[in-house]
N, C-alpha and C positions, 0 to 999 in steps of 0.2 A: 062214454060221453064225449070225450075229445074227438073220437072218430066221427060221431054224428055231427058235431059242430063243423069239423073239417069238410065233411061231405056237403053240408048246407052252404058253406063258404064257396065251394067249387061251383055251385050254381051261379054265384055272382061273377065267376070267372069266365062264364060261357062267351061273353063278347070277345074275350081274348082269342077264342078259337076262330072267329071270323077274321080277326086281324091276321092271325097266323095263316089261315087258308089263302088269303089274298095277298100275302106279303111277297114282295120281290126277293126277299132273303130267306124264303122258306127252306131252301136246301141247307143254308148255314144254320138255321134254327134246328133242323133235323139232326145235323152233326152235333150241335150242342146237346140236344136231348140224348143222343146215343152215347156221347162221352160221359154225361152225368149218370146215365143208366148203368154203364159199365163200372164206373167208379163206385157207385152205391150198391152194386149187385142187385139191381131191380129187374123186373120183367113187366111187360105190358106193351100196349100200343103207344105210338107217339102221342096220340090225343090224351090218353089217360096219364101218361108220364108228364106231358106238358102241364096238365091241370095240377098234378101232384107237385111239380117243381115250382109252378107259379104260386101255389098255395103255401108252400113251406119254405121258400128260399128267396129272400129279397135280392140277393146277388144274382140269382138266375133271372129274376124279373128285370134287373138293371140291364143285363145282356139282351133280353127279349125286347125291352123298350128301345134300346139302341138300334137293334136290327129292324124294328117296325116303326121307327120314329115318324111322327106326324101328329096331327091334331087329335086323332082318336086315341093314340097311345098316351098323349098328355092327359086326356080325360080319364082313361082307365087308371092312370097313375094316381088320380085323386083318391080312389078308394082301395087300390091295391098298390101300395107304395113300393118303389124301388129302394135299394140300399142307398141312403143319402150320402154315405161316406165312400162310395165306390163310383169313380167318374171315368167315363170313356169320352174322349174328345170327339166331337161330331165329325171331324175331318179324318179321323183314323180309319184306315181300311183294315177291317178285322176279319180274319178267316174263321171258318167254322170249327166247332169242337172245343170251345173255350170251357175250361174247368177252373173253378175258384176254390180256394181254401179260406173261407171267411175273409174277404178282401177289404177289411176295414181300413180306411184311409189309404186306399190304392187309387192311383191315377194312371191311366193309359192314354198317352198323347204321342203317338208315333205316326210316321208316314204310312207304314203298313206293318201288320202283324200277321204271320202265316197261320196255318191250320194247327189245331191241337195245342194251344197255349195253356199252360198251367200257371196261375198267378196266386200268390199268397197275400197276406196283409202287409200294410206299410210299404208297398212297392210304389216307386215313382218311375215312370217312363215319360221323359219330358224333353223339352227343347232347350237349346242354348243358342241365343242370338237368332231365334226363328228357325233353327235347323233341328229336325227331329230324327230319331232312330228308325231303322228298318230292322224288323225282327223276323227270322225265318220260321219254318215249320218245326213242330215238336220241341218247343222251347219251354223250359220251366224257370220261373222267376220266384225265388223263395223270399221269406220274410225280410223286409227292410232293404231289399235290393234297389239300387238306383242305376238307371240306364239313361244317359242323357247325351244330347248332341247329335251331330251328323255322323252316326256310326252304324255299322251293320253287325248284327248278331246272326250267325249262320244257323243252319238247320241242326236239330238234335243237340242243342246246347242246354246246359244247366248253369244258372247264375245263382251261386250260393247265397245264403242269408248274410245280409249286411254288406254285400259287395257293391262297389261303386265302379261302374263300367263306363269309361270315356274313350275307349279305343275299340276298333273292330275286333270281333271274335270269329275265328273260322268255324266251319262245320265240325260237329262231333267233339265239342270241348266242354270241360267243366272249368268254370272260373270262380275264384274266391278272392276276398280281400279288398283293401282300399289303399291304392287303386287295385282293381281286379287284375289277377294274373292267371294264366292257364296252368292248371294242376294236372289235368288229364286231357289227352288228345287221342282220338280213335281208340279209346279204352285203355290206353297206356299212360302211366305216370310220366310227367314231364320233369 
């Protein structure tokens, strides 16, 4: 019965396919779909997966609406709601391949965020005195992490749960603590 209801609901999602098809950010949406597909071990076409993720995941819808923002996306949000406690600042440049782990109370407000971001719940990426962070590719931000100010987090970094990052982090590092300190660099303990 649940599958039948879900398939009927997908009919109401068909306008999203038009928004997707004509979006200037279609490549980034495709990267998001592929990342979610891999993480959830699913198969299927981008269209069927897009409908599946839109039907089942408010956080995926939040990313989709961010990428396709405009009047039509606002209208679609009226009946297919985004996650109201997951916010992405409109000025953030967000690379493709974003994956979330139930991002309840998560805020992304950065100058730019690279490809393949993983973000968990209670994460704050924000500004200090109007200055925002820059985050590289393949970065994971775990539960309760705070990344603020005019700093740079390099590529292939992990920010551990509860960490407060207020200084630059070079590539290939794992940081933990408050204030955050590097515990691994290039795969070796520091």
